[in-house]
All heavy atoms as an XYZ file, in Angstrom:
818
protein
N      -7.681     -2.857      3.661
C      -6.845     -3.628      2.748
C      -6.446     -4.931      3.445
O      -5.686     -4.939      4.401
C      -5.613     -2.817      2.368
C      -4.708     -3.530      1.384
O      -4.950     -4.713      1.068
O      -3.751     -2.905      0.932
N      -6.998     -6.039      2.959
C      -6.740     -7.339      3.584
C      -5.317     -7.830      3.340
O      -4.909     -8.832      3.911
C      -7.740     -8.370      3.062
C      -9.163     -8.085      3.508
C     -10.127     -9.089      2.949
O     -10.542     -8.926      1.789
O     -10.473    -10.038      3.675
N      -4.567     -7.150      2.509
C      -3.180     -7.537      2.240
C      -2.184     -6.632      2.962
O      -0.977     -6.796      2.798
C      -2.912     -7.498      0.736
S      -3.859     -8.723     -0.189
N      -2.686     -5.702      3.746
C      -1.814     -4.757      4.447
C      -0.931     -5.469      5.461
O      -1.335     -6.437      6.096
C      -2.651     -3.692      5.144
N       0.258     -4.967      5.606
C       1.228     -5.541      6.540
C       0.738     -5.453      7.973
O       0.911     -6.377      8.760
C       2.593     -4.824      6.400
C       3.577     -5.334      7.434
C       3.143     -5.004      5.008
N       0.078     -4.348      8.314
C      -0.329     -4.123      9.712
C      -1.757     -4.578     10.009
O      -2.320     -4.243     11.032
C      -0.169     -2.645     10.074
C      -1.012     -1.741      9.186
O      -1.571     -2.228      8.177
O      -1.112     -0.544      9.507
N      -2.344     -5.375      9.152
C      -3.715     -5.841      9.361
C      -3.698     -7.151     10.142
O      -3.210     -8.170      9.653
C      -4.404     -6.029      8.012
S      -6.073     -6.664      8.118
N      -4.263     -7.142     11.353
C      -4.208     -8.310     12.242
C      -5.061     -9.475     11.751
O      -4.772    -10.628     12.053
C      -4.641     -7.907     13.644
N      -6.115     -9.201     11.000
C      -7.018    -10.274     10.553
C      -6.815    -10.621      9.073
O      -7.655    -11.275      8.466
C      -8.489     -9.846     10.754
O      -8.736     -8.665      9.981
C      -8.784     -9.606     12.219
N      -5.710    -10.202      8.517
C      -5.505    -10.370      7.074
C      -4.720    -11.634      6.729
O      -4.175    -12.297      7.591
C      -4.793     -9.160      6.514
S      -5.792     -7.668      6.703
N      -4.674    -11.908      5.443
C      -4.114    -13.165      4.959
C      -2.890    -12.988      4.063
O      -2.570    -13.860      3.280
C      -5.195    -13.928      4.184
C      -6.441    -14.208      4.986
C      -6.200    -15.140      6.161
O      -5.183    -15.858      6.183
O      -7.049    -15.164      7.065
N      -2.212    -11.867      4.171
C      -1.044    -11.617      3.333
C      -0.020    -12.737      3.450
O       0.620    -13.123      2.488
C      -0.409    -10.281      3.711
C       0.802     -9.945      2.875
C       1.384     -8.599      3.218
C       2.540     -8.297      2.303
N       3.031     -6.954      2.442
N       0.110    -13.318      4.639
C       1.088    -14.377      4.866
C       0.849    -15.612      4.017
O       1.780    -16.317      3.664
N      -0.420    -15.896      3.680
C      -0.744    -17.049      2.836
C      -0.067    -16.898      1.480
O       0.557    -17.829      0.969
C      -2.281    -17.196      2.661
C      -2.614    -18.261      1.635
C      -2.930    -17.509      3.991
N      -0.195    -15.733      0.900
C       0.402    -15.474     -0.412
C       1.926    -15.434     -0.322
O       2.615    -16.048     -1.142
C      -0.121    -14.159     -0.976
S      -1.911    -14.091     -1.200
N       2.437    -14.726      0.653
C       3.885    -14.603      0.792
C       4.545    -15.959      1.016
O       5.612    -16.227      0.481
C       4.231    -13.651      1.930
C       3.992    -12.204      1.585
C       4.391    -11.266      2.711
O       4.546    -11.712      3.861
O       4.533    -10.059      2.415
N       3.908    -16.825      1.794
C       4.468    -18.152      2.056
C       4.567    -18.970      0.772
O       5.434    -19.833      0.650
C       3.620    -18.890      3.084
N       3.697    -18.684     -0.190
C       3.709    -19.395     -1.472
C       4.550    -18.659     -2.512
O       4.592    -19.066     -3.675
C       2.283    -19.560     -1.984
N       5.207    -17.554     -2.119
C       6.014    -16.776     -3.054
C       5.162    -15.988     -4.028
O       5.571    -15.721     -5.152
N       3.953    -15.608     -3.585
C       3.010    -14.913     -4.446
C       2.692    -13.526     -3.904
O       3.000    -13.207     -2.763
C       1.731    -15.745     -4.578
C       1.993    -17.122     -5.164
C       0.814    -18.067     -5.049
O      -0.271    -17.682     -4.636
N       1.035    -19.323     -5.404
N       2.050    -12.727     -4.733
C       1.669    -11.371     -4.353
C       0.230    -11.369     -3.856
O      -0.632    -12.042     -4.416
C       1.789    -10.452     -5.570
C       1.404     -9.027     -5.303
C       1.471     -8.152     -6.538
O       1.590     -8.680     -7.656
O       1.388     -6.926     -6.376
N      -0.029    -10.621     -2.798
C      -1.379    -10.485     -2.257
C      -1.977     -9.175     -2.760
O      -1.347     -8.113     -2.671
C      -1.335    -10.494     -0.732
S      -2.975    -10.438      0.048
N      -3.191     -9.255     -3.304
C      -3.893     -8.070     -3.786
C      -5.314     -8.081     -3.228
O      -5.960     -9.120     -3.178
C      -3.955     -8.064     -5.311
C      -2.618     -7.971     -6.014
C      -2.758     -8.285     -7.481
C      -2.042     -6.585     -5.841
N      -5.792     -6.919     -2.846
C      -7.161     -6.774     -2.364
C      -7.887     -5.864     -3.346
O      -7.719     -4.645     -3.308
C      -7.170     -6.177     -0.956
C      -8.560     -6.177     -0.342
O      -9.511     -6.617     -1.010
O      -8.681     -5.738      0.811
N      -8.719     -6.423     -4.242
C      -9.358     -5.614     -5.281
C     -10.389     -4.614     -4.753
O     -10.623     -3.595     -5.380
C     -10.027     -6.652     -6.187
C     -10.209     -7.851     -5.335
C      -9.073     -7.835     -4.347
N     -11.000     -4.898     -3.611
C     -11.984     -3.984     -3.030
C     -11.584     -3.753     -1.572
O     -11.786     -4.612     -0.718
C     -13.391     -4.584     -3.111
C     -14.463     -3.601     -2.647
O     -14.120     -2.546     -2.072
O     -15.649     -3.906     -2.858
N     -11.044     -2.592     -1.292
C     -10.511     -2.307      0.032
C     -11.533     -1.687      0.984
O     -11.170     -1.199      2.043
C      -9.272     -1.432     -0.096
C      -8.172     -2.145     -0.851
C      -6.907     -1.329     -0.975
O      -6.736     -0.304     -0.321
N      -6.014     -1.788     -1.826
N     -12.797     -1.761      0.640
C     -13.850     -1.299      1.539
C     -13.822     -2.147      2.805
O     -13.605     -3.358      2.747
C     -15.216     -1.424      0.843
C     -16.340     -0.880      1.697
O     -16.847     -1.665      2.546
O     -16.695      0.294      1.528
N     -14.070     -1.534      3.950
C     -13.996     -2.261      5.226
C     -15.012     -3.391      5.339
O     -14.837     -4.323      6.126
C     -14.150     -1.297      6.395
C     -15.517     -0.642      6.474
C     -15.648      0.306      7.645
O     -15.422     -0.125      8.798
O     -15.956      1.485      7.397
N     -16.066     -3.363      4.532
C     -17.087     -4.415      4.575
C     -16.873     -5.481      3.490
O     -17.621     -6.452      3.440
C     -18.486     -3.804      4.448
C     -18.781     -2.833      5.561
C     -18.803     -1.475      5.319
C     -19.000     -3.290      6.853
C     -19.057     -0.575      6.346
C     -19.255     -2.400      7.888
C     -19.279     -1.039      7.629
N     -15.888     -5.276      2.660
C     -15.581     -6.246      1.605
C     -14.472     -7.156      2.128
O     -13.296     -6.817      2.101
C     -15.114     -5.510      0.345
O     -14.688     -6.439     -0.619
N     -14.887     -8.324      2.612
C     -13.933     -9.239      3.222
C     -13.806    -10.531      2.414
O     -14.710    -10.906      1.668
C     -14.354     -9.565      4.654
C     -14.454     -8.358      5.593
C     -15.009     -8.773      6.943
C     -13.094     -7.691      5.734
N     -12.677    -11.183      2.563
C     -12.376    -12.464      1.919
C     -12.379    -12.397      0.402
O     -12.623    -13.395     -0.270
C     -13.347    -13.554      2.388
O     -13.229    -13.731      3.782
N     -12.090    -11.219     -0.140
C     -11.974    -11.099     -1.593
C     -10.528    -10.887     -2.036
O     -10.262    -10.629     -3.196
C     -12.861     -9.971     -2.123
C     -12.437     -8.602     -1.612
O     -11.732     -8.540     -0.582
O     -12.808     -7.605     -2.239
N      -9.594    -11.022     -1.090
C      -8.177    -10.865     -1.417
C      -7.748    -11.985     -2.363
O      -8.364    -13.037     -2.419
C      -7.311    -10.859     -0.147
C      -7.529    -12.044      0.751
C      -8.485    -12.184      1.701
C      -6.792    -13.262      0.756
N      -8.385    -13.410      2.311
C      -7.355    -14.090      1.754
C      -5.710    -13.734      0.034
C      -6.860    -15.365      2.030
C      -5.226    -15.004      0.317
C      -5.795    -15.805      1.300
N      -6.719    -11.719     -3.131
C      -6.239    -12.683     -4.126
C      -4.747    -12.906     -3.980
O      -4.004    -11.988     -3.662
C      -6.485    -12.162     -5.542
C      -7.912    -11.960     -5.908
C      -8.069    -11.395     -7.313
O      -7.047    -11.049     -7.956
O      -9.212    -11.294     -7.782
N      -4.337    -14.128     -4.252
C      -2.920    -14.433     -4.419
C      -2.670    -14.523     -5.913
O      -3.429    -15.181     -6.639
C      -2.561    -15.771     -3.764
S      -2.529    -15.759     -1.965
N      -1.610    -13.864     -6.382
C      -1.240    -13.904     -7.794
C       0.189    -14.419     -7.915
O       1.074    -14.020     -7.168
C      -1.347    -12.526     -8.421
C      -2.789    -12.059     -8.448
C      -3.005    -10.944     -9.387
N      -4.421    -10.579     -9.376
C      -4.876     -9.474     -9.895
N      -4.046     -8.619    -10.457
N      -6.164     -9.214     -9.858
N       0.371    -15.303     -8.854
C       1.680    -15.924     -9.074
C       2.694    -14.902     -9.563
O       2.352    -13.959    -10.271
C       1.553    -17.057    -10.094
S       0.403    -18.337     -9.547
N       3.931    -15.114     -9.181
C       5.015    -14.231     -9.595
C       5.504    -14.632    -10.985
O       5.611    -15.821    -11.290
C       6.158    -14.314     -8.593
N       5.789    -13.648    -11.838
C       6.330    -13.964    -13.167
C       7.632    -14.743    -13.047
O       8.364    -14.536    -12.084
C       6.586    -12.588    -13.783
C       5.707    -11.654    -13.000
C       5.619    -12.235    -11.625
N       7.917    -15.664    -13.934
C       7.233    -15.904    -15.198
C       6.061    -16.871    -15.103
O       5.503    -17.263    -16.117
C       8.333    -16.485    -16.074
C       9.181    -17.255    -15.128
C       9.154    -16.450    -13.841
N       5.648    -17.259    -13.900
C       4.497    -18.148    -13.775
C       3.213    -17.326    -13.862
O       3.239    -16.105    -13.743
C       4.524    -18.930    -12.447
O       4.475    -18.000    -11.361
C       5.767    -19.796    -12.339
N       2.089    -18.009    -14.032
C       0.811    -17.314    -14.081
C      -0.223    -18.091    -13.282
O      -0.084    -19.295    -13.069
C       0.351    -17.132    -15.532
O       0.170    -18.385    -16.148
N      -1.248    -17.375    -12.840
C      -2.341    -17.965    -12.083
C      -2.719    -17.067    -10.923
O      -1.916    -16.248    -10.481
N      -3.963    -17.200    -10.459
C      -4.411    -16.472     -9.278
C      -5.548    -17.236     -8.621
O      -6.134    -18.131     -9.227
C      -4.803    -15.031     -9.614
C      -5.913    -14.936    -10.630
O      -6.733    -15.822    -10.779
N      -5.938    -13.844    -11.358
N      -5.812    -16.904     -7.379
C      -6.892    -17.537     -6.621
C      -7.433    -16.535     -5.615
O      -6.699    -15.685     -5.118
C      -6.398    -18.786     -5.908
N      -8.712    -16.644     -5.326
C      -9.348    -15.774     -4.338
C      -9.332    -16.460     -2.975
O      -9.737    -17.612     -2.851
C     -10.800    -15.460     -4.755
O     -10.776    -14.822     -6.035
C     -11.476    -14.542     -3.752
N      -8.835    -15.739     -1.991
C      -8.800    -16.183     -0.592
C      -8.035    -17.485     -0.396
O      -8.354    -18.295      0.465
C     -10.208    -16.297     -0.028
N      -7.009    -17.706     -1.212
C      -6.172    -18.910     -1.100
C      -4.924    -18.724     -1.950
O      -4.880    -17.862     -2.825
C      -6.935    -20.141     -1.577
N      -3.934    -19.558     -1.682
C      -2.742    -19.547     -2.528
C      -3.127    -20.045     -3.919
O      -3.978    -20.923     -4.069
C      -1.661    -20.435     -1.931
N      -2.529    -19.477     -4.928
C      -2.842    -19.830     -6.311
C      -2.066    -21.065     -6.757
O      -0.993    -21.361     -6.235
C      -2.507    -18.660     -7.226
N      -2.613    -21.777     -7.722
C      -1.906    -22.872     -8.398
C      -1.219    -22.237     -9.601
O      -1.878    -21.803    -10.545
C      -2.889    -23.950     -8.841
N       0.082    -22.136     -9.549
C       0.844    -21.444    -10.583
C       1.282    -22.399    -11.696
O       1.629    -23.546    -11.417
C       2.077    -20.786     -9.970
S       1.671    -19.600     -8.665
N       1.234    -21.899    -12.911
C       1.691    -22.677    -14.057
C       2.767    -21.883    -14.796
O       2.838    -20.667    -14.698
C       0.539    -23.003    -15.031
O      -0.023    -21.785    -15.505
C      -0.534    -23.831    -14.359
N       3.587    -22.611    -15.516
C       4.656    -21.981    -16.292
C       4.597    -22.512    -17.712
O       4.825    -23.700    -17.953
C       6.028    -22.298    -15.685
C       7.241    -21.806    -16.483
C       7.241    -20.276    -16.571
C       8.523    -22.291    -15.851
N       4.236    -21.642    -18.639
C       4.259    -21.991    -20.054
C       5.643    -21.610    -20.559
O       5.934    -20.445    -20.789
C       3.176    -21.232    -20.814
C       3.150    -21.560    -22.299
O       4.051    -22.278    -22.777
O       2.234    -21.091    -22.993
N       6.500    -22.606    -20.713
C       7.878    -22.331    -21.108
C       7.985    -21.789    -22.527
O       9.020    -21.276    -22.914
C       8.729    -23.592    -20.965
C       8.936    -23.994    -19.521
C       9.843    -25.182    -19.387
O       9.406    -26.299    -19.728
O      10.989    -24.985    -18.955
N       6.910    -21.893    -23.297
C       6.923    -21.331    -24.648
C       6.642    -19.835    -24.634
O       7.080    -19.117    -25.520
C       5.888    -22.040    -25.519
S       6.309    -23.759    -25.859
N       5.914    -19.373    -23.653
C       5.523    -17.972    -23.603
C       6.360    -17.152    -22.630
O       6.450    -15.938    -22.763
C       4.053    -17.866    -23.212
N       6.950    -17.795    -21.670
C       7.632    -17.073    -20.598
C       9.088    -16.762    -20.927
O       9.701    -17.394    -21.783
C       7.568    -17.898    -19.318
N       9.593    -15.789    -20.209
C      11.007    -15.445    -20.301
C      11.665    -15.916    -19.011
O      11.486    -15.325    -17.966
C      11.173    -13.943    -20.463
N      12.348    -17.040    -19.071
C      13.026    -17.571    -17.888
C      14.240    -18.378    -18.338
O      14.407    -18.639    -19.529
C      12.080    -18.431    -17.047
S      11.587    -19.978    -17.792
N      15.033    -18.791    -17.402
C      16.261    -19.507    -17.724
C      16.067    -20.823    -18.450
O      16.899    -21.212    -19.262
N      14.959    -21.522    -18.174
C      14.719    -22.814    -18.823
C      13.736    -22.711    -19.975
O      13.371    -23.710    -20.568
C      14.147    -23.828    -17.807
O      12.887    -23.350    -17.346
C      15.094    -24.047    -16.651
N      13.286    -21.505    -20.298
C      12.212    -21.323    -21.276
C      12.722    -21.254    -22.708
O      13.872    -20.954    -22.976
C      11.432    -20.069    -20.947
S      10.596    -20.188    -19.354
N      11.788    -21.514    -23.609
C      12.104    -21.507    -25.035
C      12.344    -20.096    -25.547
O      13.149    -19.895    -26.454
C      10.961    -22.151    -25.818
N      11.639    -19.131    -24.962
C      11.742    -17.772    -25.471
C      11.305    -17.745    -26.923
O      10.218    -18.182    -27.262
N      12.184    -17.295    -27.811
C      11.852    -17.252    -29.234
C      12.617    -18.311    -30.028
O      12.680    -18.237    -31.249
C      12.155    -15.854    -29.804
O      13.543    -15.570    -29.626
C      11.316    -14.779    -29.128
N      13.172    -19.301    -29.345
C      13.973    -20.336    -30.013
C      13.212    -20.997    -31.152
O      13.716    -21.100    -32.268
C      14.427    -21.416    -29.006
O      15.185    -20.781    -27.979
C      15.264    -22.480    -29.672
N      11.991    -21.450    -30.890
C      11.209    -22.146    -31.919
C      10.730    -21.181    -32.994
O      10.867    -21.453    -34.192
C      10.026    -22.868    -31.292
S      10.481    -24.130    -30.084
N      10.147    -20.064    -32.583
C       9.600    -19.130    -33.570
C      10.687    -18.542    -34.454
O      10.460    -18.303    -35.643
C       8.795    -18.024    -32.890
O       9.597    -17.288    -31.993
N      11.872    -18.329    -33.922
C      12.983    -17.829    -34.739
C      13.352    -18.813    -35.846
O      13.862    -18.424    -36.883
C      14.225    -17.546    -33.887
C      14.077    -16.283    -33.045
O      13.110    -15.525    -33.246
O      14.936    -16.077    -32.155
N      13.079    -20.100    -35.600
C      13.364    -21.136    -36.592
C      12.134    -21.437    -37.461
O      12.139    -22.377    -38.250
C      13.833    -22.412    -35.901
N      11.052    -20.656    -37.280
C       9.836    -20.882    -38.052
C       9.059    -22.105    -37.580
O       8.314    -22.704    -38.346
N       9.227    -22.463    -36.321
C       8.585    -23.648    -35.769
C       7.640    -23.269    -34.635
O       7.683    -22.154    -34.119
C       9.646    -24.635    -35.272
C      10.578    -25.096    -36.375
C      11.709    -25.971    -35.885
O      11.766    -26.343    -34.725
N      12.627    -26.307    -36.779
N       6.783    -24.213    -34.257
C       5.837    -23.998    -33.177
C       6.404    -24.573    -31.879
O       7.017    -25.633    -31.876
C       4.516    -24.703    -33.505
C       3.462    -24.512    -32.446
C       2.177    -25.261    -32.748
O       2.090    -25.943    -33.785
O       1.267    -25.188    -31.919
N       6.181    -23.875    -30.797
C       6.633    -24.335    -29.489
C       5.456    -24.934    -28.733
O       4.365    -24.373    -28.702
C       7.214    -23.158    -28.703
S       7.891    -23.622    -27.095
N       5.675    -26.088    -28.120
C       4.658    -26.780    -27.335
C       5.246    -27.091    -25.955
O       6.350    -27.592    -25.853
C       4.235    -28.112    -28.006
C       3.709    -27.875    -29.413
C       3.235    -28.865    -27.149
C       2.394    -27.157    -29.483
N       4.471    -26.787    -24.917
C       4.858    -27.145    -23.545
C       3.727    -27.978    -22.962
O       2.787    -27.468    -22.366
C       5.107    -25.892    -22.705
C       5.611    -26.215    -21.305
O       5.978    -27.380    -21.049
O       5.642    -25.304    -20.468
N       3.792    -29.278    -23.163
C       2.715    -30.188    -22.781
C       2.443    -30.254    -21.290
O       1.321    -30.495    -20.877
C       3.015    -31.615    -23.274
C       3.025    -31.693    -24.782
O       2.177    -31.049    -25.422
O       3.894    -32.403    -25.325
N       3.447    -30.071    -20.462
C       3.301    -30.303    -19.021
C       2.998    -29.060    -18.203
O       3.051    -29.112    -16.987
C       4.571    -30.958    -18.476
C       4.732    -32.366    -18.977
O       3.772    -33.102    -19.108
N       5.952    -32.752    -19.283
N       2.662    -27.956    -18.833
C       2.492    -26.725    -18.067
C       1.331    -26.769    -17.088
O       1.360    -26.099    -16.061
C       2.346    -25.530    -18.992
C       1.096    -25.562    -19.852
C       0.949    -24.324    -20.674
O       1.026    -23.234    -20.134
N       0.745    -24.475    -21.954
N       0.305    -27.568    -17.340
C      -0.836    -27.625    -16.426
C      -0.768    -28.788    -15.453
O      -1.016    -28.624    -14.265
C      -2.142    -27.694    -17.230
C      -2.428    -26.477    -18.106
C      -3.697    -26.688    -18.914
C      -2.519    -25.212    -17.282
N      -0.432    -29.976    -15.931
C      -0.436    -31.137    -15.041
C       0.857    -31.288    -14.248
O       0.859    -31.884    -13.183
C      -0.744    -32.426    -15.823
C       0.252    -32.714    -16.930
O       0.887    -31.765    -17.427
O       0.390    -33.882    -17.294
N       1.956    -30.750    -14.747
C       3.230    -30.818    -14.023
C       3.977    -29.497    -14.180
O       4.959    -29.410    -14.913
C       4.079    -31.972    -14.572
C       3.497    -33.343    -14.238
C       4.430    -34.489    -14.584
N       5.777    -34.266    -14.092
C       6.882    -34.538    -14.809
N       6.796    -35.046    -16.002
N       8.078    -34.320    -14.298
N       3.514    -28.435    -13.504
C       4.155    -27.130    -13.678
C       5.600    -27.087    -13.210
O       6.338    -26.182    -13.566
C       3.269    -26.193    -12.849
C       2.561    -27.076    -11.899
C       2.414    -28.404    -12.574
N       6.026    -28.088    -12.430
C       7.414    -28.132    -11.972
C       8.323    -28.811    -12.991
O       9.539    -28.855    -12.813
C       7.510    -28.842    -10.626
C       6.966    -30.265    -10.669
O       6.079    -30.549    -11.496
O       7.438    -31.093     -9.883
N       7.756    -29.343    -14.078
C       8.551    -29.996    -15.126
C       9.134    -28.910    -16.027
O       8.421    -28.283    -16.799
C       7.683    -30.961    -15.936
N      10.414    -28.693    -15.899
C      11.065    -27.637    -16.668
C      11.937    -28.221    -17.777
O      12.356    -29.363    -17.714
C      11.907    -26.757    -15.742
C      11.124    -26.077    -14.619
C      12.055    -25.300    -13.718
C      10.043    -25.181    -15.190
N      12.194    -27.420    -18.765
C      12.996    -27.781    -19.930
C      12.391    -28.972    -20.668
O      13.088    -29.843    -21.153
C      14.465    -28.066    -19.536
O      14.880    -27.105    -18.564
C      15.386    -27.931    -20.727
N      11.048    -28.993    -20.743
C      10.372    -30.066    -21.468
C       9.607    -29.538    -22.690
O       8.853    -30.254    -23.305
C       9.423    -30.837    -20.545
C       8.331    -29.960    -19.968
O       8.473    -28.727    -19.989
O       7.329    -30.512    -19.499
N       9.810    -28.275    -23.026
C       9.181    -27.713    -24.214
C       9.781    -28.351    -25.464
O      10.882    -28.871    -25.435
C       9.337    -26.187    -24.244
C      10.742    -25.687    -24.078
C      11.364    -25.405    -22.901
C      11.693    -25.420    -25.109
N      12.656    -24.974    -23.137
C      12.873    -24.971    -24.491
C      11.667    -25.515    -26.495
C      14.009    -24.616    -25.201
C      12.799    -25.157    -27.216
C      13.955    -24.707    -26.564
N       8.996    -28.343    -26.545
C       9.437    -28.958    -27.798
C       9.174    -28.011    -28.956
O       8.196    -27.285    -28.953
C       8.664    -30.254    -28.071
C       8.846    -31.311    -27.018
C       7.978    -32.540    -27.281
N       6.562    -32.216    -27.152
C       5.614    -32.572    -28.028
N       5.915    -33.260    -29.100
N       4.355    -32.241    -27.822
N      10.040    -28.063    -29.940
C       9.820    -27.345    -31.189
C       9.257    -28.330    -32.207
O       9.758    -29.452    -32.332
C      11.124    -26.769    -31.735
S      11.783    -25.371    -30.800
N       8.216    -27.901    -32.921
C       7.588    -28.729    -33.943
C       7.783    -28.100    -35.314
O       7.652    -26.885    -35.463
C       6.091    -28.881    -33.676
C       5.683    -29.442    -32.323
C       4.171    -29.413    -32.183
C       6.190    -30.864    -32.175
N       8.048    -28.923    -36.305
C       8.211    -28.439    -37.670
C       6.896    -27.851    -38.170
O       5.818    -28.327    -37.827
C       8.629    -29.592    -38.593
S      10.216    -30.313    -38.149
N       7.003    -26.821    -38.992
C       5.824    -26.188    -39.581
C       5.644    -26.700    -41.000
O       6.628    -26.956    -41.709
C       5.992    -24.677    -39.575
N       4.397    -26.870    -41.411
C       4.099    -27.322    -42.777
C       4.691    -26.323    -43.768
O       4.727    -25.135    -43.489
C       2.598    -27.446    -42.951
N       5.211    -26.772    -44.861
C       5.156    -28.121    -45.426
C       6.350    -29.004    -45.035
O       6.542    -30.068    -45.605
C       5.158    -27.849    -46.926
C       6.034    -26.634    -47.057
C       5.735    -25.807    -45.826
N       7.118    -28.580    -44.055
C       8.262    -29.409    -43.643
C       7.804    -30.471    -42.649
O       6.717    -30.393    -42.090
C       9.367    -28.553    -42.997
O       8.847    -27.957    -41.803
C       9.873    -27.477    -43.940
N       8.643    -31.467    -42.445
C       8.340    -32.543    -41.500
C       9.613    -32.929    -40.772
O      10.719    -32.711    -41.269
C       7.782    -33.756    -42.235
N       9.440    -33.501    -39.606
C      10.587    -33.942    -38.823
C      10.167    -34.223    -37.401
O       9.054    -33.891    -36.980
N      11.043    -34.850    -36.659
C      10.762    -35.212    -35.276
C      10.908    -33.997    -34.367
O      11.853    -33.223    -34.503
C      11.698    -36.325    -34.823
N       9.948    -33.856    -33.458
C      10.020    -32.778    -32.476
C      11.216    -33.016    -31.570
O      11.533    -34.150    -31.219
C       8.736    -32.737    -31.667
N      11.864    -31.955    -31.186
C      13.019    -32.045    -30.310
C      12.681    -31.421    -28.963
O      12.030    -30.385    -28.911
C      14.207    -31.301    -30.925
C      14.641    -31.824    -32.275
C      15.197    -33.225    -32.180
O      16.038    -33.508    -31.351
N      14.706    -34.103    -33.037
N      13.115    -32.050    -27.889
C      12.890    -31.507    -26.558
C      13.949    -30.451    -26.270
O      15.145    -30.703    -26.418
C      12.930    -32.624    -25.484
C      12.799    -32.027    -24.097
C      11.836    -33.638    -25.754
N      13.490    -29.271    -25.894
C      14.346    -28.142    -25.530
C      15.355    -27.789    -26.618
O      16.472    -27.384    -26.338
C      15.051    -28.399    -24.202
N      14.945    -27.949    -27.871
C      15.818    -27.611    -28.998
C      14.989    -27.439    -30.261
O      13.848    -27.906    -30.346
C      16.856    -28.710    -29.209
N      15.589    -26.813    -31.247
C      14.954    -26.653    -32.546
C      14.874    -28.024    -33.221
O      15.809    -28.817    -33.152
C      15.767    -25.663    -33.408
C      15.250    -25.623    -34.834
C      15.741    -24.281    -32.786
N      13.723    -28.304    -33.851
C      13.545    -29.574    -34.550
C      14.335    -29.578    -35.851
O      14.591    -28.535    -36.448
C      12.063    -29.796    -34.848
N      14.745    -30.771    -36.271
C      15.418    -30.917    -37.562
C      14.322    -31.218    -38.577
O      13.726    -32.292    -38.579
C      16.460    -32.060    -37.526
C      17.101    -32.235    -38.880
C      17.503    -31.772    -36.457
N      14.049    -30.248    -39.433
C      12.945    -30.339    -40.369
C      13.473    -30.495    -41.798
O      14.495    -29.907    -42.144
C      12.080    -29.099    -40.290
S      11.457    -28.748    -38.639
N      12.760    -31.268    -42.581
C      13.127    -31.450    -43.990
C      11.900    -31.212    -44.856
O      10.764    -31.360    -44.410
C      13.660    -32.871    -44.257
O      12.671    -33.820    -43.855
C      14.955    -33.107    -43.506
N      12.144    -30.848    -46.093
C      11.085    -30.611    -47.053
C      11.180    -31.678    -48.131
O      12.176    -31.773    -48.836
C      11.224    -29.224    -47.671
C      10.227    -28.865    -48.769
C       8.802    -28.872    -48.218
C      10.566    -27.492    -49.350
N      10.151    -32.503    -48.234
C      10.091    -33.538    -49.258
C       9.318    -32.948    -50.434
O       8.107    -32.805    -50.382
C       9.402    -34.789    -48.729
C       9.412    -35.938    -49.740
O       9.861    -35.723    -50.895
O       8.979    -37.030    -49.370
N      10.034    -32.611    -51.502
C       9.404    -31.972    -52.638
C       8.584    -32.944    -53.484
O       7.912    -32.541    -54.421
C      10.461    -31.287    -53.501
C      11.135    -30.155    -52.734
C      12.142    -29.423    -53.574
O      11.728    -28.791    -54.565
O      13.330    -29.486    -53.245
N       8.635    -34.222    -53.161
C       7.845    -35.204    -53.917
C       6.551    -35.398    -53.190
O       5.584    -35.848    -53.527
C       8.573    -36.521    -54.033
S      10.090    -36.371    -54.980
């Protein structure tokens, strides 16, 4: 197990230093360098033989800065534009009005939507 605490040639420290979990999918003694770092929830991502690049989808995750069900409870769509290019950008999710309503998207809040019956 390349993630074992007592393994002298293992890479568990790489994952731990990044705040990630180390997993060895094949613990055969001849299966080397297949260990993985996996991001800790609510972030997601993994990498083989290296620290993972973690992303946080604030629309899907349960965290202090996340939308949770705020948008869906209002019948709106949640968008987190910066989850891939700027995963450290928090509280930037937006709620979008659902058709047939219209309105300006709001950052970290429910959008104010109106229905134009004409």
